LOKOL-199986 format. One record per residue (C-alpha): y, z, x. Coordinates in steps of 0.1 Angstrom, whole numbers, plus 2048, in hexadecimal, padded with zeros to 3 digits. Each point is the difference from the previous one (the first is absolute). Layout:
<pts>
YZX ...
</pts>
This chain:
<pts>
B715A842E 7F57EA7E3 8118017DF 7E38067E8 8117F07E2 7EB7E97E9 8107E080D 7F07E080C 810805822 7EF822804 7DF7F07F4 8047E781C 80581C818 7DF80F7F4 7EF7DF805 80D7FE824 7F4824806 7DE7F67F4 7FE7E3818 80B81681D 7E881C7F7 7DB805808 7F77FC7DB 7EB7E27F5 8097F47DD 7E17F97EC 7F77F97DC 7EA8177EB 7E27E9804 8047FC825 805825808 7E680F817 80F8237FC 808801825 81D812810 8227F07FE 7FA7EB7E1 81D7FA7E8 7FC7F27DD 81F7F77EC 7FD7FB7DB 8197F67E5 7FB8097DB 8147E57ED 80B8137E2 81D7EC7F2 80A7E1813 7ED7E5814 81F7F080E 808821813 7DC80080C 8027DD80D 821809812 7EE81C812 7E37EA808 8177E7811 80E81C816 7DE80C80B 7F47DD808 81E7FC817 7F281D815 7DC7F47FE 7F581D7EA 7E87FC7E3 7FF8187E2 7F08027DE 8147FB7E0 7F08107E1 8077EB7E1 80080F7DD 7F17EA7E5 80D8167E3 82380680D 81B8037E4 8197F1819 7F07E080D 7E77E67F6 7EB7F381D 7FB7DE7EF 8257FA7FD 8077E1816 818813818 7EA81F802 7E17EB806 8127EE81D 80B82280E 7DC80C802 7F57DF80F 81C803819 7F582480A 7DD7F3807 80D7E2814 813818816 7E081080B 7FF81E7EA 7E580C7E8 8028087DB 7EF81D7EF 7FE80C7DC 81981A7F4 7EC80E7E3 8108147E3 7E58187F4 8148097E1 7F27E07F0 7DD80E803 7F180F7E0 7EA818813 80281881D 7DD7F780A 7FF7F5824 7E77E47FA 8157F27E4 820801815 7ED7EE81C 7F47E57E8 8247FB7F3 80C7FD824 7E57E5806 80D7EB7E4 82480080D 7F57FA824 7ED7E17F5 81E7F37ED 81880681D 7E77F181A 7F87E27EB 8247F97F7 80C7FE824 7E07F6810 80481C819 7EB81E809 8088217F0 7F281C815 81381F7F5 80C8127E1 81E8177FC 8038157E1 8228007EF 80D8247FB 7DD80E807 7F381C7EA 7F081F80E 7DF7F17F6 8067E3818 80F81681C 7E481A7FE 7E17EB7FA 8007EA81F 7F57E47E8 7E97E680F 8077DD7F4 7E87E37FC 7F97E4819 80E81381D 8248017F2 815819813 81181C7EC 821806812 8008247F2 7DC80680C 7F981C818 7FE7E981E 8237F27FD 8118207F5 7EE81A815 7F57EE820 8217EE800 8228107FF 80D7F57DE 8257FB7FC 8147F07E4 8237F87F5 7F98077DC 8208087EB 8147F381E 7F881E816 7E980581D 7EE8207F8 7F6807824 81B7EC811 8077DB806 7E57EA810 8167FB81E 7FD825809 7DA7FD803 8037E1815 817811818 7EB820803 7EE7F481F 7E2816808 8068147E0 7FC7E07EA 7E48027E6 7E07EE80A 8017EA7E1 81A7F97E6 8007F27DD 8247F97F6 80A7F77DC 8217ED7FF 80E7F57DE 8147E0802 81780C7E3 81181A815 80B7EB81D 8227EF7FF 81A7EF815 81681F802 7FC8267FB 8008097DB 7F481D7EB 7E17FC7EB 8137FE7DF 8167E480D 7E17ED80C 7F08027DE 8207F77EE 8037E1816 7DD7F67F9 8068047DB 8207EB802 7EE7E4813 7E48007E6 8197FF7E3 8117E280F 7DF7EE806 7F58077DC 8227F47F3 7FC7DF813 7DC7FB7F2 80C8067DD 81B7E6804 7E67E780D 7E88067E4 8178077E2 81A7E57FB 8168157E8 80281D818 820805814 7FD812821 80E823803 7FF804826 
</pts>
C-alpha cells in the first residue's frame, strides 16, 4: 500500500502508476475529451524553484504537464534572472506554461473586462518566453468565475470551465489535502477509474520528507528570508548578514 504523504518519493510513485495505467497524459490544448485522458496542472503560487524541481521529476518519467505562472505574484518576479531561467528550464523539459491569473487585480466584475485583462497578461507571458500560452488558471477563483463558465478570447482554455471540471473528474491538493483522495487512488481504481481526470498539484506542498503544512510554510519562509538576506548583503555594502 502506498504512503500518500506529500513527498517527492510518493510523487514518483504516482508518475510510475500513470505510466503503468491506461491513462494518456495530455495538455489542455491537446485534449480530445476522450476516455482515459489525464491532465496534470500546477498552479505556481509562491516559488518557481519548487516548480522546476517537480518538472525535472516528471520529465524523468516522460510526462508533460502545464505550469501556470503568476505575473502579479507577491512572492516571485518572473523577470528575476534565476526565476526566468526556471521557466525556461520548465519549457525545455517538454512542459507547457499557462497564465495563473489573479482576478483580484481587476477593477470590474464584468466578464468581458476580465477576459481583456487576461489577454494582456497572456501576451506578456507568451512574448517574454517565446512560448505558446494555451490555458488560464484563475488564482483563488471567485464564485463569479466558478459559476459563469467564462469563455476566454482566442481559444484560451479556462481550466475552471465546465468542460474541465464537469466532464473531467477534478481533484486538487489545495491546502495540502486531497479532498477526494490522493491521485494514486484513482490510478489504482481499475474499471472504477474516472473516464477523465484533471489533477491540480501545487509544487509548494511537496517535500523530501513527510511534514505538516505549517512546517512546510515555515521552511519556505526561512528559505526566503535567507535568500533576501544574501541579496541585501550583495546590494548594500554597509549591511551585515543576519542569517
